[in-house]
N, C-alpha and C positions, 0 to 999 in steps of 0.2 A: 427591479433597483433591490432587491430584498436578494439575489446571489451576489450583489456588488458591496450590500450588508453584509452579510456571511464572510467573506470576503474581506473584508478590511476589521471586522471584530479576529478574527484569526489572525489577520498578521498585527494586529496588537496585542493580542496575547505573546506570540513568539515574539515580539519585538521586550516586553517585558521579561520575556523566558531568558532572551538574549543578554539582558541590563545583567538576571539576577549571575547567568552563570560566569558576566563578565567580574561579578563582583566575588564569584568564588574564583576566576582565575587573579584577582589582586586581592583577595585574602591569604590565599594560599601562596603566593609569590612564584606563579607559576607563569607568566608575563612571558616567558624567555622557556618556557618550555620546550617549541620548534627551533632553539636558534633564535637569530637571527634572520633566518630563510623565512619569505614569503613572495611566492600564494602556498607555497611548497614548504613542508613540515620535517627540517633536517634530511630535508634534500629529497625529499620523496613526497607524491600527492598524496600516499595512504603510508603512514610510517610505521613501523612496527611496534607494539607499547614497550618504550624503552622506562616509563618511568612514568611515575602518576603525573607531574608537572607536565609533561607531552601528552598523559590523558587527557586532562582539564583544560589545555589550551588549544587541543587538537578539537576538543567539542564546542569549544568557543566557536572556533571557523567555521565547524558544521552548523553549526547555528545559525550563522551570521550568513552562510548559505543560503541556509529556507530562508531565512528572511529576503534575502534578496531573489529569489522566485517568487518567492508570495508578492511583493511588493510589484514585480514586473507583470505579473498576473494581472494585479490594481489594477497600475499604467493603462495597461494594455484594455482591460475593460471598458474602461473609462472612455479613454477616446473612442472605442467600438460604439460602446451601445449609449453614453452619456454626454456625445460633444456639444447639445443643445445645453446642457448645464455646467457653466465655466466653473460655478462655484462647486463640483465638485472633481472635475477634470483636472482644472491647473493643480489643486493640492495633492492628485494622488499622482500627476507626476513631478512635485517635486517631493512627496515623499521617494518616488524610486531613485532621484538626483540625489539624495539627501542620504541614501543607503551607501550609495556610489561611492558620497563622495567618505561616508564611514568607513566604507570600507578600503579606501587608500589610507587614509589618516589610519587605519588599524595598521598598515602597513611602514608608515612612518613610527608609529609608536614602538613596534619590533624595530625598525634601521637603528633609531634612536639610544634603545635598552632602555626602553620604559623611562623616558625623560619626563619630568613631573607635570611639565605644562604641556606636552602632548599628547597625556593622558586626560591632561582635564577635557581637551578640546575634544579627542572621543565622546568622553561622557557627555561635554554638552552637545554635540550633534544627534549622538543617543537619544535626549532628551527631548530635542528640539521636534526628532522623527515621531515620538512619543505626540508631543501635542501636537502635528501635521495629521497621525493616525486618529485619536482622541476625536478631534473636530469632523473626523469624516465620518464615525461612530455616530455623534449627534447628528450631525445634518443631513444621516443618511436613515435618520430612526422613519418609522411612521409616523403620520402626522397625531397621532391621541399619542404621541410619549411629550410631547412638547409642554413646555409649563402653560396657566392660564391666562399670566401675562410676563411679556419681558418688560427687564427694567435695564438702560443703559447705563447709568450711572453705577449700579452691583457688578454688572457684566464686564467695565471699566478694572471695576476694585479686585475683582475675579483673578484678569488677567494680571495686573501689576502685581497680587498676590503670590500668583504661580510664575514668574519674574522673579521674588523674592527668593523664592525658594528654587529655582533655578538655578542662582548665586548660591543658594547656602549650600543643594548639593554640590557645585563646585569646588566652595572650597571646603566641602571636605575629601572630596578629590584631592585636593592637594595637599591638605592633613596629612595624608597616607603617604602621597608622593615624597613629600619633605620630610616622614618619617619624624613625625611629630604628632601619630595615632595614640603611642603609649608614654608620654613624656610626664604625666601625672599616675600615681598611684589611688586616689582618690579623686572620688565625686560626690557631690556636685563641689568641693573644693578642691584645691590645686595645690597641689602639698601643700595643707591645711593653711589654702588661704584664699577669700575670693579677686584677688589681684595678685597673681605671680611674681616674681623678677621680669618684667617686659624685656630687658636687654638680651636675656637668652633666645635666642632668633624662634625655635623650636616652642618654646614654653609659648612665644608671642603668635605662632601661628596657632596654636590648638588656644589659645582664651580666644582670639578675634572668632574662633570659631563657635566654642558655647556661647557666644556675645552676641552673637548675629543669631544664632538659636533661637535663643532666650527673645528676644524683638520680634522674631520673624512668627514663632509662636503664641505671643501675646497679640499681635495684629488676627494671623488666623482665626483665634478662638472668637471676637470679637466680631468677625466679619461671619460665622458661622451663627455668632446669637443673632444677629441683624437679620440675616438672609432666616434664621428660622423663625422669626417673628414673624415672616410674612408666608407659614407654608400653608395660606389657607389659600393663597395667590399662587403660589410655586411651588406644590408636594413635593414634584421633583428635585428640582436645587435644593430643599431644603432638606431631603436625604439626603443625598450628597454633599452637603456641609454639615450635616452632623455626622458622615462617616468623616471627613476631613477632618476636623477640628478634632473624634476621636482617635485617628491614626494618628494624627500630630501629637498629641501625650505618648498615645505606645512609641512612637517616635521619639519621645526624650527617653525614655524607658530602657529604648534599644540602646539609644547612643550610650548612656550610664552603665550599661550590661556589658559595652564594647570596653568600658575600663574592670568592670570589676571581672572579666573571664579573660582579661588583659589580648584580648581583642582576637578571640576565638572566631573561627573562619566561619561558623556558622549565623554566630550575632552579627557579624563583620556586613555577610552577604544580605541576610535582613535589614539591617539597616539603610542600605543602599537601592533594596527593594521596594522597601516602604515608603521611602523619599519619590522615590520614581512615581508611585501612585498618587502620592498625595500631590506632587506637582501633574499627573494627567486628569487628577481628581478637580483639580480646580481648573482646568483649560475646558473639561467638558462644564463647568458652571457656568465660564464665561462663556462659551459659544452658546447655552440652551437659554442665556439670560439675554442675548443678544435681540434688539427690534429688528435688525436688517437681514437675523438668521432666522425667521420665521418659517418656520417648514410646511411647502404644501402637500398637500395628499401625497402619495409616492408611487401609487400603485400606476402604472402606465398600461394602457390600452393598446394592444396587439399594432405593433406596424406606426404607434405615434412615441416621442420622447415629449416629455415635460419639463421643466424647469423642478430643480432641488427645492428651491426657495423662492419663496416669495415676501413681498417687504410689506414692513406691519399696515402699509395703506393701503394696501393694496386687499 
């Protein structure tokens, strides 16, 4: 199981890196750096360096290929060594299916010349892939890493919050796609007001994203406080909840810096990456606290496979 876990961690890190490079592509407007060609780039599989946009877009495609290979290996290892553990095998196969679908969506995004909805779907699929991989990282962890006490209610709340953050990230992607990222020069006010002229479409889109970010932030902090109060029962989840709450506050500051820096590419990329990490953290809390996913010891004697999970009643 240790080999599987290492490969899962590597795949997760690579996927976060892929999302970060995708953020650079979006922030620098390099999405059509290879033209509308796919899978080749400007008519070549290995193009010459003709522009910064081409280098950035081609780097994104190369990283996507690395993730594809890692997840193919992960799915193969799961089928080969962990067929007796469906809670490990099927999510691994699903992760490979998601990355293939993600690659095909990438082709659609290019062919549609970065149409906003297609880009939002592309990001949404990438985040779902992150969720599956975080699940596998937690699920394949050694038994000593699990919390002392599970809690179905808290697990469900964490899952709902992860869904809320997912929607928030997609709304941010739509803000960018609709060219509404810098329609106000100020923060937290918008043209000097808390509620701008919402008859202007770009104003309404930007305002809705800020309101959603504020609402989700309040709930995330309240949830983190609730989990932290039970750190004696679930120390690992409490530490992760602290990180999520602190990360969300940082995310708000980065969002403000987007405005103050007039959408500096590094700041925009950091905003996306931190958001993806917050989503992954909430998924991790949900998985770790779910009673039906209490991990058994994962050491597998030679010639014998053991289930990756064992229910709380076993």
